[in-house]
C-alpha positions as CSV (number, residue, x, y, z in Angstrom):
1,M,67.5,121.5,120.5
2,K,65.0,119.3,118.8
3,N,67.1,119.3,115.6
4,K,70.1,118.2,117.5
5,I,68.2,115.4,119.2
6,N,66.7,114.3,115.9
7,F,70.2,114.4,114.3
8,L,71.7,112.3,117.0
9,Q,68.9,109.7,116.8
10,E,69.2,109.4,113.1
11,L,72.9,109.1,113.3
12,G,72.5,106.3,115.9
13,N,69.9,104.6,113.7
14,N,72.3,104.7,110.7
15,I,75.1,103.3,112.8
16,R,72.9,100.5,114.1
17,E,71.7,99.7,110.6
18,Q,75.3,99.3,109.3
19,R,76.3,97.2,112.4
20,K,73.3,94.9,111.8
21,L,74.3,94.5,108.2
22,K,77.6,93.1,109.5
23,K,75.6,90.7,111.7
24,I,77.5,91.7,114.9
25,N,76.0,92.4,118.3
26,Q,76.5,95.7,120.2
27,E,78.9,94.3,122.7
28,D,81.2,92.6,120.2
29,F,81.1,95.7,118.0
30,A,81.9,98.1,120.8
31,K,85.0,95.9,121.6
32,H,86.0,95.8,118.0
33,A,85.7,99.6,117.7
34,N,87.4,100.1,121.1
35,I,84.5,102.0,122.6
36,G,82.9,101.2,126.0
37,R,79.8,99.1,125.6
38,R,77.5,101.4,127.5
39,H,78.8,104.5,125.7
40,Y,78.3,102.7,122.4
41,A,74.7,101.8,123.3
42,F,74.1,105.5,124.1
43,I,75.5,106.4,120.7
44,E,73.2,104.0,118.9
45,R,70.2,105.4,120.8
46,G,71.1,109.0,120.0
47,E,71.5,109.8,123.7
48,V,75.0,111.3,123.6
49,N,76.8,113.7,121.4
50,V,79.3,111.7,119.4
51,S,82.9,112.8,119.3
52,V,84.7,112.9,115.9
53,V,87.2,110.3,117.3
54,H,84.4,107.9,118.2
55,L,82.7,108.5,114.9
56,A,86.0,107.7,113.1
57,K,86.4,104.5,115.2
58,I,82.9,103.4,114.4
59,S,83.4,104.2,110.7
60,L,86.6,102.2,110.5
61,A,85.2,99.3,112.4
62,L,82.2,99.2,110.1
63,E,84.5,99.7,107.1
64,V,82.2,102.4,105.7
65,S,82.6,106.1,105.1
66,I,81.6,108.5,107.8
67,N,79.4,110.2,105.2
68,L,77.3,107.0,105.0
69,L,76.6,107.3,108.7
70,L,75.7,111.0,108.8
71,P,72.1,112.0,108.5
72,T,71.4,113.7,105.2
73,N,68.2,115.7,105.8
74,F,69.7,118.3,108.2
75,S,71.3,121.6,107.4
76,L,74.2,122.7,109.6
77,V,72.5,126.0,110.2
78,D,69.4,124.4,111.5
79,L,71.4,122.0,113.6
80,I,73.4,124.8,115.3
81,E,70.5,127.1,115.7
82,G,67.9,124.5,116.6
């Protein structure tokens, strides 16, 4: 469970970092990505499991690859078993 929480928090941090590089606030970005503001805030804080659809919307709105958003220091086995 800890690995999953850490993964989601790092994912949220990566998303937040990319959003800030675009100099856009959470509310405006959530509208641009067509995601509810509250749900988007939960994503950035790593408090919810992100669907592939939402991750794709975020990636497209940020104009970056999904790979850039995904944490790199996690193995899928550890993530599933942890």
